C-alpha positions in Angstrom: -1.2 15.1 -17.8 -1.7 16.2 -14.2 -5.0 15.3 -12.7 -7.2 18.0 -11.1 -8.3 16.0 -8.0 -10.2 16.7 -4.9 -10.0 14.3 -2.0 -12.7 11.6 -2.4 -15.9 12.6 -0.6 -17.5 9.8 1.3 -19.9 9.5 4.2 -18.1 10.5 7.4 -15.7 7.9 8.9 -14.0 8.5 12.1 -10.9 6.5 11.2 -9.0 4.6 8.5 -10.0 2.4 6.8 -13.4 3.4 5.4 -15.2 0.2 4.3 -17.5 -0.6 1.4 -19.2 -3.9 1.8 -22.0 -6.0 0.3 -22.6 -9.0 -1.9 -21.0 -9.7 -5.2 -24.4 -9.8 -6.9 -27.9 -8.4 -6.1 -29.7 -11.7 -6.2 -33.1 -10.8 -4.7 -34.7 -7.9 -2.8 -34.8 -10.2 0.3 -31.1 -11.1 0.1 -30.1 -7.4 -0.5 -32.2 -6.1 2.5 -31.1 -8.8 4.9 -27.4 -8.3 4.1 -27.7 -4.5 4.2 -29.5 -4.6 7.5 -26.8 -6.7 9.1 -24.0 -4.6 7.7 -25.7 -1.3 8.8 -26.1 -2.8 12.3 -22.4 -3.5 12.4 -21.5 0.1 11.5 -21.0 -0.1 7.7 -21.6 3.2 5.9 -21.3 2.2 2.2 -23.2 -0.7 0.7 -22.1 -2.4 -2.6 -23.8 -4.9 -4.9 -23.4 -5.8 -8.5 -26.5 -5.1 -10.6 -25.0 -6.0 -14.0 -22.8 -9.1 -13.8 -21.5 -10.3 -17.2 -19.5 -13.5 -16.5 -16.3 -14.7 -18.2 -18.5 -17.4 -19.9 -22.2 -17.0 -20.8 -24.8 -19.2 -19.1 -24.5 -18.1 -15.5 -26.4 -15.5 -13.5 -25.6 -12.1 -15.0 -27.6 -9.8 -12.8 -31.1 -8.4 -12.7 -30.3 -4.9 -14.1 -32.7 -2.0 -13.5 -35.0 -3.8 -11.0 -32.0 -4.4 -8.7 -31.3 -0.6 -8.7 -34.6 -0.1 -7.0 -33.5 -2.5 -4.2 -30.3 -0.4 -3.7 -32.5 2.7 -3.5 -34.5 1.0 -0.8 -31.3 0.1 1.1 -30.3 3.8 1.0 -33.7 4.9 2.3 -34.1 2.4 5.1 -30.6 2.0 6.4 -29.0 5.4 5.7 -26.0 3.8 4.0 -24.6 5.2 0.7 -24.9 2.7 -2.1 -22.6 1.8 -5.0 -22.6 -0.5 -8.0 -20.5 -1.3 -11.1 -21.1 0.4 -14.4 -19.6 -0.6 -17.7 -21.6 1.4 -20.3 -23.1 4.9 -20.5 -26.5 3.4 -20.2 -25.5 1.7 -16.9 -24.2 5.0 -15.5 -27.2 7.0 -16.5 -29.6 4.5 -15.1 -27.7 4.2 -11.8 -27.7 8.0 -11.3 -31.5 8.0 -12.1 -31.9 5.7 -9.0 -29.8 7.9 -6.8 -26.7 5.6 -6.6 -24.1 7.6 -4.7 -20.8 6.1 -6.1 -20.0 4.3 -9.3 -17.2 1.8 -9.8 -15.6 0.8 -13.0 -14.5 -2.9 -13.3 -11.2 -4.2 -14.4 -12.3 -5.2 -17.9 -13.8 -1.8 -18.6 -10.7 0.0 -17.3 -8.7 -2.1 -19.8 -10.6 -0.7 -22.7 -9.9 2.9 -23.6 -12.9 3.1 -25.9 -15.3 2.0 -23.1 -13.6 4.4 -20.7 -14.0 7.3 -23.0 -17.7 6.5 -23.6 -18.3 6.3 -19.8 -16.4 9.6 -19.3 -18.4 11.4 -22.0 -21.7 10.1 -20.4 -20.7 11.4 -17.0 -19.7 14.9 -18.2 -21.4 17.6 -16.2 -22.0 15.4 -13.1 -20.2 15.5 -9.8 -20.6 11.8 -8.9 -17.7 9.9 -7.2 -16.2 7.3 -9.5 -13.9 4.5 -8.3 -11.8 2.8 -10.9 -10.4 -0.8 -10.6 -7.0 -1.5 -11.9 -6.9 -3.1 -15.4 -6.6 -6.8 -15.8 -2.9 -6.5 -16.8 -0.3 -4.8 -14.6 -0.3 -1.6 -16.8 -0.2 1.5 -14.6 -0.3 3.8 -17.7 -3.6 2.2 -18.7 -4.9 2.7 -15.1 -3.9 6.3 -15.0 -5.3 6.8 -18.5 -8.7 5.9 -17.2 -8.5 8.5 -14.5 -7.3 11.1 -17.0 -10.3 10.4 -19.3 -12.7 10.8 -16.4 -11.0 13.9 -15.1 -11.0 15.4 -18.6 -14.7 15.1 -18.5 -14.8 17.1 -15.3 -15.1 14.2 -12.8 -12.9 15.3 -9.9 -13.9 12.9 -7.1 -12.0 9.8 -8.1 -10.6 6.8 -6.2 -8.6 3.7 -7.2 -9.6 0.1 -6.4 -6.7 -2.3 -6.3 -8.1 -5.8 -7.1 -5.0 -7.5 -8.3 -3.9 -8.7 -11.7 -4.8 -11.7 -13.7 -2.1 -14.4 -14.3 -2.0 -17.7 -16.2 0.2 -19.1 -13.4 -1.3 -21.1 -10.5 -0.7 -19.0 -7.4 -2.1 -18.6 -3.9 -4.3 -15.8 -5.1 -7.1 -15.5 -7.6 -5.4 -12.3 -8.8 -1.7 -11.5 -8.0 -1.5 -8.4 -5.7 1.6 -7.0 -7.3 1.6 -4.3 -4.6 4.3 -2.3 -6.4 1.6 -1.1 -8.9 -0.7 0.7 -6.4 2.5 1.9 -4.5 3.6 3.5 -7.8 0.2 5.0 -8.3 0.4 6.5 -4.8 3.8 8.0 -5.7 2.6 9.4 -9.0 -0.8 10.7 -7.7 -0.3 11.2 -3.9 -3.8 12.5 -3.2 -5.6 9.6 -5.0 -7.5 7.5 -2.4 -6.6 3.8 -2.8 -9.1 1.1 -1.8 -8.0 -2.5 -1.6 -10.3 -5.3 -2.8 -9.1 -8.4 -0.9 -12.1 -10.5 -2.1 -10.9 -10.4 -5.7 -7.2 -10.6 -4.9 -7.6 -13.6 -2.7 -10.6 -15.4 -4.2 -10.9 -17.3 -1.0 -12.6 -16.1 2.2 -9.7 -17.4 4.4 -7.3 -14.9 2.6 -9.4 -11.8 3.2 -8.2 -11.1 6.8 -4.4 -11.3 6.0 -4.9 -9.3 2.8 -6.8 -6.6 4.7 -4.0 -6.3 7.2 -1.4 -6.2 4.4 -3.3 -3.4 2.7 -3.4 -1.4 5.9 0.3 -1.9 6.5 0.9 -0.5 3.0 -1.2 2.6 3.7 -4.4 1.8 1.8 -7.2 4.3 2.6 -10.1 1.8 2.5 -11.4 -1.7 1.8 -14.1 -3.0 -0.5 -15.2 -6.5 0.6 -17.8 -8.9 -0.6 -20.2 -9.7 2.2 -23.3 -11.9 1.9 -26.0 -12.9 4.4 -25.5 -16.6 3.3 -22.2 -16.9 1.4 -22.5 -20.6 0.8 -25.6 -20.0 -1.3 -24.4 -17.0 -3.2 -25.1 -17.0 -6.9 -21.7 -15.7 -7.9 -18.2 -15.9 -6.3 -19.5 -17.8 -3.3 -16.0 -18.8 -2.2 -14.8 -15.3 -1.6 -17.7 -13.8 0.3 -18.1 -13.6 4.1 -20.9 -12.9 6.4 -21.4 -9.4 7.9 -20.4 -10.8 11.4 -17.2 -12.3 10.0 -16.4 -8.9 8.4 -17.0 -7.2 11.7 -14.6 -9.5 13.4 -11.9 -9.0 10.7 -12.2 -5.2 11.0 -12.1 -5.3 14.8 -8.8 -7.2 14.7 -7.0 -5.0 12.1 -3.9 -3.2 13.3 -4.0 0.3 11.9 -0.6 1.9 11.9 0.1 5.6 11.4 0.8 6.4 7.8 2.3 9.8 8.4 5.5 8.8 10.0 7.4 11.9 11.1 9.3 10.9 14.3 13.0 11.7 14.7 13.9 8.0 14.9 12.4 7.1 11.5 13.9 10.3 9.9 17.4 9.1 11.0 16.7 5.6 9.7 15.6 7.1 6.3 18.8 9.1 6.2 20.7 5.8 6.6 18.7 4.4 3.7 19.6 7.5 1.6 23.3 7.0 2.4 23.1 3.3 1.5 21.3 4.0 -1.7 24.0 6.5 -2.7 26.6 3.8 -2.0 24.7 1.3 -4.1 24.6 3.8 -7.0 28.4 4.4 -6.7 29.0 0.7 -6.7 26.7 0.2 -9.7 28.6 2.9 -11.6 31.9 1.2 -10.9 30.4 -2.1 -12.0 29.3 -0.6 -15.3 32.7 0.9 -15.8 34.2 -2.6 -15.5 31.5 -4.0 -17.9 32.5 -1.4 -20.5 36.1 -2.5 -20.1 35.0 -6.1 -20.6 33.1 -5.0 -23.7 36.2 -3.4 -25.1 38.2 -6.6 -24.5 35.4 -8.7 -26.2 35.5 -6.3 -29.2 39.3 -6.5 -29.6 39.2 -10.4 -29.3 36.0 -10.9 -31.3 34.1 -12.5 -28.4 30.3 -12.5 -28.2 28.7 -10.3 -25.6 26.4 -12.9 -24.0 28.0 -15.7 -22.0 25.0 -17.7 -20.9 26.8 -20.2 -18.7 28.6 -17.4 -16.8 25.3 -15.5 -16.4 23.5 -18.6 -14.9 26.3 -19.3 -12.5 26.2 -15.7 -11.2 22.5 -15.7 -10.7 22.5 -19.0 -8.8 25.4 -17.8 -6.6 23.9 -14.5 -5.8 20.5 -16.0 -5.2 22.0 -18.4 -2.7 23.9 -15.6 -1.0 20.7 -13.5 -0.8 18.9 -16.4 1.0 21.7 -16.6 3.6 21.2 -12.9 4.3 17.5 -13.1 4.8 16.4 -12.1 1.2 14.2 -14.0 -1.2 16.4 -15.8 -3.8 14.0 -14.9 -6.6 14.1 -11.2 -5.6 17.9 -11.2 -5.8 17.8 -12.9 -9.2 15.3 -10.3 -10.5 17.6 -7.4 -9.4 20.7 -9.0 -11.0 18.7 -9.9 -14.2 18.0 -6.1 -14.5 21.7 -5.3 -13.8 22.8 -7.8 -16.3 20.5 -6.4 -19.0 22.0 -2.9 -18.5 25.5 -4.5 -18.5 24.8 -6.2 -21.9 23.4 -2.9 -23.3 26.6 -1.0 -22.3 28.9 -3.7 -23.8 26.9 -3.7 -27.1 27.4 0.1 -27.2 31.1 -0.4 -26.8 31.3 -3.1 -29.4 29.3 -1.2 -32.0 31.3 2.0 -31.7 
């Protein structure tokens, strides 16, 4: 299904990236107004705060609900910033719009649930509000696109994507693995979809926010959504990933924003070289698969099993080491050859079973 999209309409920004900032949770009217005042003074145009905050386990602070929407309405009136909050149910969406919330965002857990997404889409039918959709918890681009399709099918045209990383059971540097290839593929599939990076949830630590912001810009992200609190150490939720408005201002001032519309003659020539090399790679792969089929025929004639585990492991280790010598990550090389080996095995099985 092809989405009928207009470019996301946001308060005017002179340059990329546009920035959405504010605390993880709306804790009190005083905290909201103090943070918003500082962010507005530093040039922020869009203020965010969580009003409904269901946690992974019960017992923690889970948001004030409707009273906090009134605080966001005050932020909008007194600072001129647009305001946004997360919604997970039709009731949330309807209440947020009643208080004049400008943008809604859908969290990762909601995106992961097609029933919840359809219910939200149905409740928004007939409105023209902007909706930002976070990626699902798992790295499933079809599920992510499906959420956009449900909203678009309900007539919502102003859509944007939030890349917040993907959950993992492994211990890694990040709270959520970035897996940049997923938003890159989303950009390829839906070129006009604005993509906003959420370095707070990807990193989970305030010291990772600056490098993640820079990486997002280097990969062509349109905007950033960052958790900023007037007193992060005392935040009621996700304290470790929030930064003060002044720290945010410093991070943004030091970002290097590169042109994402490269069209110079030099880069065109380099891309032509890449195209030629890719063609060569495909020719070599085709020749390799031809040899694999010949091996498959030999194994069939001599009643030999297709998979030779020792040989496979030796090849992976050798090629990983070679990749390291040539400046490539050994695990990257192993992943490539694991995929090549999988196709080689498939072709040999086809030969043997004929």
